[in-house]
LOLUMRO-67290 format. One line per 10 residues: number of its first residue (from 0); their letters; for each residue x, z negated, y of C-alpha. Coordinates in Angstrom, 3 decimals, decimal comma. Example, Ala and Ser with C-alpha at 12.3 -4.5 7.8 and 13.67 -1.06 7.14 Angstrom:
2
0) as) 12,300:-7,800:-4,500 | 13,670:-7,140:-1,060 .
***
This chain:
225
0) xxxxxxxxxx) -77,852:-22,625:-71,218 | -75,732:-22,338:-73,684 | -75,022:-25,034:-76,299 | -71,871:-26,532:-75,955 | -69,322:-26,046:-78,954 | -68,699:-29,270:-81,154 | -65,713:-30,404:-81,695 | -64,249:-31,425:-85,423 | -65,122:-35,093:-85,099 | -68,595:-36,643:-86,355 .
10) xxxxxxxxxx) -70,401:-33,425:-85,831 | -73,731:-34,209:-87,309 | -73,538:-37,033:-84,463 | -71,860:-34,177:-81,994 | -74,937:-32,129:-82,895 | -77,526:-34,442:-83,093 | -76,254:-35,393:-79,387 | -75,867:-32,027:-77,602 | -79,380:-31,335:-79,138 | -80,854:-34,264:-77,880 .
20) xxxxxxxxxx) -79,228:-33,492:-74,261 | -81,232:-29,549:-74,384 | -84,560:-30,927:-75,663 | -84,624:-33,981:-72,314 | -83,206:-30,693:-70,109 | -86,031:-28,792:-70,636 | -83,725:-26,027:-72,749 | -86,989:-25,789:-74,692 | -90,495:-26,900:-74,420 | -93,166:-29,032:-76,479 .
30) xxxxxxxxxx) -94,151:-26,183:-78,640 | -91,041:-24,164:-78,635 | -89,508:-22,970:-82,028 | -85,718:-23,680:-81,675 | -83,233:-21,226:-82,591 | -82,416:-21,116:-86,527 | -80,214:-23,041:-88,499 | -77,751:-19,660:-88,581 | -78,417:-19,169:-84,305 | -76,989:-22,835:-83,882 .
40) xxxxxxxxxx) -74,359:-22,867:-86,050 | -72,630:-19,592:-84,705 | -73,701:-21,451:-80,666 | -72,026:-24,746:-81,863 | -69,292:-22,929:-84,117 | -70,465:-25,744:-87,272 | -71,664:-25,063:-90,702 | -75,500:-24,143:-90,862 | -75,310:-27,605:-93,205 | -73,626:-29,320:-90,289 .
50) xxxxxxxxxx) -76,566:-28,089:-88,008 | -79,420:-28,996:-90,902 | -78,054:-32,624:-90,668 | -78,571:-32,961:-87,350 | -82,161:-31,170:-86,995 | -83,006:-33,527:-90,102 | -82,306:-36,723:-87,686 | -84,404:-35,486:-84,833 | -87,335:-34,658:-87,306 | -87,165:-38,444:-87,859 .
60) xxxxxxxxxx) -86,855:-39,377:-84,455 | -89,805:-37,479:-84,197 | -88,288:-35,050:-81,300 | -88,307:-31,716:-84,101 | -91,124:-30,928:-86,479 | -90,299:-28,445:-89,252 | -92,711:-26,262:-90,588 | -91,942:-24,765:-93,939 | -91,585:-21,217:-93,562 | -92,151:-20,859:-90,046 .
70) xxxxxxxxxx) -89,308:-22,332:-88,896 | -88,744:-25,893:-86,644 | -90,934:-26,514:-83,672 | -90,271:-29,280:-80,886 | -92,344:-32,361:-81,088 | -91,312:-34,137:-78,131 | -88,804:-34,220:-75,329 | -88,443:-37,801:-74,811 | -86,409:-39,858:-77,180 | -88,364:-43,268:-77,516 .
80) xxxxxxxxxx) -85,163:-44,936:-79,260 | -82,377:-43,609:-76,499 | -85,189:-45,410:-74,267 | -85,689:-48,764:-75,923 | -81,554:-48,503:-76,386 | -81,166:-48,889:-73,160 | -82,885:-52,410:-72,737 | -79,135:-52,962:-73,703 | -78,075:-53,486:-70,058 | -81,891:-54,719:-69,044 .
90) xxxxxxxxxx) -81,680:-58,868:-67,661 | -82,821:-60,990:-69,963 | -85,622:-62,238:-68,012 | -86,680:-58,720:-68,184 | -86,637:-58,258:-71,144 | -88,620:-61,241:-72,240 | -91,300:-60,149:-69,642 | -91,673:-57,245:-71,182 | -92,043:-59,485:-74,899 | -94,807:-61,349:-73,732 .
100) xxxxxxxxxx) -97,176:-58,217:-72,695 | -96,141:-57,134:-76,389 | -96,916:-60,182:-77,970 | -100,403:-60,781:-76,178 | -101,616:-57,578:-76,860 | -100,393:-57,779:-80,157 | -102,036:-61,263:-80,778 | -105,476:-59,611:-79,408 | -105,956:-56,879:-82,032 | -104,222:-59,040:-84,261 .
110) xxxxxxxxxx) -107,267:-61,336:-83,987 | -109,664:-58,423:-84,569 | -108,271:-56,376:-87,183 | -106,391:-58,983:-89,198 | -107,195:-59,019:-92,899 | -106,545:-61,147:-95,814 | -103,283:-60,518:-96,618 | -102,310:-60,693:-92,962 | -103,798:-64,382:-92,708 | -101,846:-65,236:-95,831 .
120) xxxxxxxxxx) -98,499:-63,237:-94,129 | -99,117:-65,757:-90,894 | -99,682:-68,847:-93,213 | -96,933:-68,597:-94,810 | -94,465:-67,672:-92,090 | -95,831:-71,253:-90,416 | -94,307:-72,486:-93,280 | -91,737:-71,230:-93,668 | -90,914:-71,752:-90,111 | -92,022:-75,390:-90,323 .
130) xxxxxxxxxx) -89,951:-76,057:-92,812 | -86,658:-75,092:-91,637 | -87,280:-76,404:-88,475 | -87,741:-75,719:-84,611 | -84,157:-73,680:-84,157 | -84,505:-71,588:-87,158 | -84,440:-68,227:-85,125 | -84,771:-65,963:-87,911 | -87,665:-67,421:-88,932 | -89,725:-67,223:-85,949 .
140) xxxxxxxxxx) -88,863:-63,708:-85,837 | -90,470:-62,980:-89,367 | -93,596:-64,830:-87,732 | -93,778:-62,867:-84,069 | -93,283:-59,679:-86,722 | -96,033:-60,733:-89,071 | -98,235:-61,059:-85,791 | -97,317:-57,784:-84,576 | -97,701:-56,302:-88,463 | -101,559:-57,799:-88,453 .
150) xxxxxxxxxx) -102,426:-55,193:-85,350 | -102,520:-52,080:-88,269 | -100,986:-50,286:-85,544 | -97,866:-48,139:-86,907 | -96,612:-47,314:-83,490 | -96,953:-51,056:-82,630 | -95,030:-52,257:-85,430 | -92,245:-49,648:-85,660 | -91,537:-50,027:-81,351 | -91,952:-54,069:-81,765 .
160) xxxxxxxxxx) -88,804:-54,142:-85,624 | -86,349:-52,118:-82,807 | -87,541:-54,193:-79,610 | -87,238:-57,480:-81,067 | -83,558:-56,719:-82,299 | -82,823:-56,206:-78,817 | -84,543:-58,944:-77,470 | -81,798:-61,246:-79,676 | -78,555:-59,052:-78,448 | -79,720:-59,220:-74,881 .
170) xxxxxxxxxx) -79,981:-63,170:-75,077 | -77,470:-63,449:-77,504 | -74,982:-61,181:-74,151 | -77,015:-63,720:-71,243 | -77,154:-66,880:-72,638 | -74,159:-67,127:-75,203 | -73,648:-70,491:-76,671 | -76,369:-72,438:-74,308 | -79,463:-73,415:-76,476 | -82,958:-72,038:-75,906 .
180) xxxxxxxxxx) -85,232:-75,309:-76,385 | -86,847:-76,448:-79,381 | -89,551:-73,662:-81,207 | -93,006:-74,814:-80,417 | -94,448:-75,238:-83,896 | -97,966:-76,370:-82,804 | -98,358:-73,613:-80,452 | -97,667:-71,010:-83,193 | -100,019:-73,220:-85,374 | -102,636:-72,540:-82,704 .
190) xxxxxxxxxx) -101,842:-68,883:-82,673 | -102,258:-68,643:-86,227 | -105,688:-70,523:-85,932 | -107,195:-68,332:-82,941 | -105,791:-65,250:-84,730 | -107,934:-66,487:-88,109 | -111,079:-67,308:-85,892 | -110,819:-63,997:-85,095 | -110,764:-64,643:-81,137 | -109,320:-62,137:-79,323 .
200) xxxxxxxxxx) -109,257:-64,137:-75,879 | -107,734:-67,427:-77,401 | -104,941:-65,562:-79,346 | -103,898:-63,992:-76,047 | -103,725:-67,241:-74,326 | -101,691:-68,658:-76,689 | -99,469:-65,867:-76,890 | -98,692:-65,891:-73,090 | -98,582:-70,065:-73,214 | -95,740:-69,723:-76,765 .
210) xxxxxxxxxx) -93,797:-67,425:-74,448 | -93,570:-68,746:-71,143 | -91,525:-71,395:-72,432 | -88,631:-69,766:-73,468 | -88,799:-67,692:-70,084 | -88,736:-70,610:-68,127 | -85,847:-72,076:-70,145 | -83,781:-68,958:-69,419 | -84,954:-68,600:-65,710 | -83,094:-72,037:-65,580 .
220) xxxxx) -80,686:-71,597:-67,611 | -79,258:-68,513:-65,821 | -79,845:-70,277:-62,501 | -77,901:-73,436:-63,200 | -74,410:-70,519:-63,870 .
***
C-alpha cells in the first residue's frame, strides 16, 4: 500500500502518524527492514530530514530500531503509547480498577525487591504527604510512584508514569469540582511498613485496601449525578 503524500503543515507529525498507520496495518512485519530515508522521502513528498526526524520518534517509541550500516527495522507494530492514550475515553471506574491491578502487583514486587534507597524514598514521600495534609494529590502521586519505582522493573515504571497522568485527567473530567475523600494517611503508612517488612502478601492486601476507598467514593459520586 502506497503511503499518502504528507501536507505542508506539521510535516514530522504527519509522517510519524502515517508510518504508525502503516505499521498497524501490517505494511511491514516485525523484523522487516523499512524503505530507506530516500525512498520514504520520495513516497511522501517530503525532505529526508523530515523522514529522519519521524523515524527517530518511532525508534524512541520502540516501534523501529536503527542498526548502523544495515538500515531501520520494525521492532513492534503495536504502539503502547497509543493504547494508553485511549484511556482518556475510558470511564473513571474502569481506570481506577486498572490502577488497583497495577498498584497491587507493584506493592507485591516492591516488598520483595526494595532496597535501602527505596525505603528511604518511601519514608520521605510519606513524611511529605503527612506534612502537606490529606488533600495533597501531588504528594500522593509521588508516594505511589515511589512504590512502583521500588519494583525495579523498568517497563512497569514507564507504563505507570504515563498511566498515573491519565488517571488524574480522567478523574478531573469525570468528577469536575467534586472532591475525592481525604487521603488515608495511616493506610499509606501501613503499606510502607509491609514493604519494609518484606511481606508481599501484606503489601498487596494493603494496596488493595488503600485503593478501594477512592473506587467507592467515585461510585457514590457518579451515582449521585
